[in-house]
C-alpha positions in Angstrom: 18.0 5.0 -11.0 17.6 8.6 -9.9 13.9 8.8 -8.9 11.1 6.3 -8.5 8.3 6.7 -10.9 4.8 7.7 -9.7 3.3 10.8 -8.2 4.2 12.9 -5.2 1.7 10.8 -3.2 3.0 7.3 -4.2 6.4 6.3 -5.7 6.6 2.9 -7.2 9.5 0.4 -7.4 8.7 -2.7 -9.6 11.5 -5.1 -8.7 11.4 -7.4 -11.8 12.7 -4.6 -13.9 15.9 -4.6 -11.8 16.4 -8.4 -11.3 14.8 -8.4 -7.8 11.6 -10.1 -6.6 10.1 -7.7 -4.0 8.4 -4.5 -5.1 7.1 -1.6 -3.1 5.3 1.7 -3.0 6.6 4.7 -0.9 3.5 6.5 0.2 3.3 10.2 1.2 -0.4 11.1 1.2 -2.7 13.8 2.3 -5.6 13.3 4.8 -8.5 11.4 3.2 -6.4 9.8 0.4 -6.0 6.1 -0.3 -6.8 3.5 -2.9 -10.1 1.8 -3.6 -10.6 -1.9 -2.5 -8.4 -4.3 -4.5 -6.4 -7.5 -4.1 -3.2 -9.1 -5.3 -2.3 -12.7 -6.1 0.5 -12.3 -3.5 0.7 -10.9 0.1 1.3 -7.2 0.8 2.9 -5.8 3.9 2.3 -2.2 5.0 5.0 -0.5 7.2 3.6 2.7 8.7 6.4 5.2 9.2 4.3 8.2 10.4 0.7 9.3 10.4 -2.6 7.6 11.1 -4.2 5.2 8.7 -7.3 3.0 8.6 -7.0 -0.2 6.6 -9.9 -2.4 5.6 -8.7 -5.9 5.2 -11.2 -8.7 4.3 -14.0 -6.4 5.6 -12.3 -5.7 8.9 -11.2 -2.1 9.9 -7.7 -1.9 11.3 -6.5 1.4 12.8 -2.7 1.8 12.6 0.0 4.5 13.3 3.7 5.0 13.4 5.7 1.8 13.6 2.7 -0.4 13.1 2.8 -3.2 10.5 -0.3 -4.6 8.8 -0.5 -7.6 6.5 -3.0 -8.4 3.7 -2.6 -12.0 2.6 -2.7 -13.1 -1.0 -6.2 -12.7 -2.7 -7.5 -10.7 0.3 -9.5 -7.5 -0.6 -8.0 -4.5 1.1 -7.8 -0.7 1.0 -6.6 2.1 3.2 -7.1 5.8 3.8 -5.1 8.4 5.6 -7.2 8.9 8.7 -5.2 11.5 10.4 -4.9 15.3 10.2 -1.4 15.2 8.7 0.5 13.4 6.0 0.8 9.6 6.0 4.2 8.1 5.3 4.5 4.3 4.8 6.1 1.6 2.6 3.8 -1.0 1.0 5.8 -4.1 0.2 4.6 -6.4 -2.6 5.9 -10.0 -2.4 6.4 -10.1 -6.2 8.7 -8.8 -8.9 5.7 -7.6 -10.8 2.8 -5.6 -9.3 -0.5 -7.1 -10.1 -3.6 -5.3 -8.9 -7.2 -6.6 -9.2 -9.6 -3.7 -8.5 -12.9 -4.7 -6.9 -15.7 -4.1 -9.4 -18.5 -1.8 -8.3 -21.9 -3.4 -8.0 
């Protein structure tokens, strides 16, 4: 594999395609970027490499930065946004060979 699929802001490794059972995103995002609220039927672990990020996990805001680790348990609604003035670099680990995302419906 030469390059992970995705965009400049988020590269994706879906493990089941390669006989593994842990998937991940490599995030490199601009200030203000991040996904809308969603959940997964498995846990997700966020490893912040550099930058500042605000997570919302089960309605609670969590501020994190370099070397912090944040966990969203299975079925927990979560989102994050690059809250700093520079780029955010992190790895988002999905405890599954297949990434399954359930986006929160707008009311």
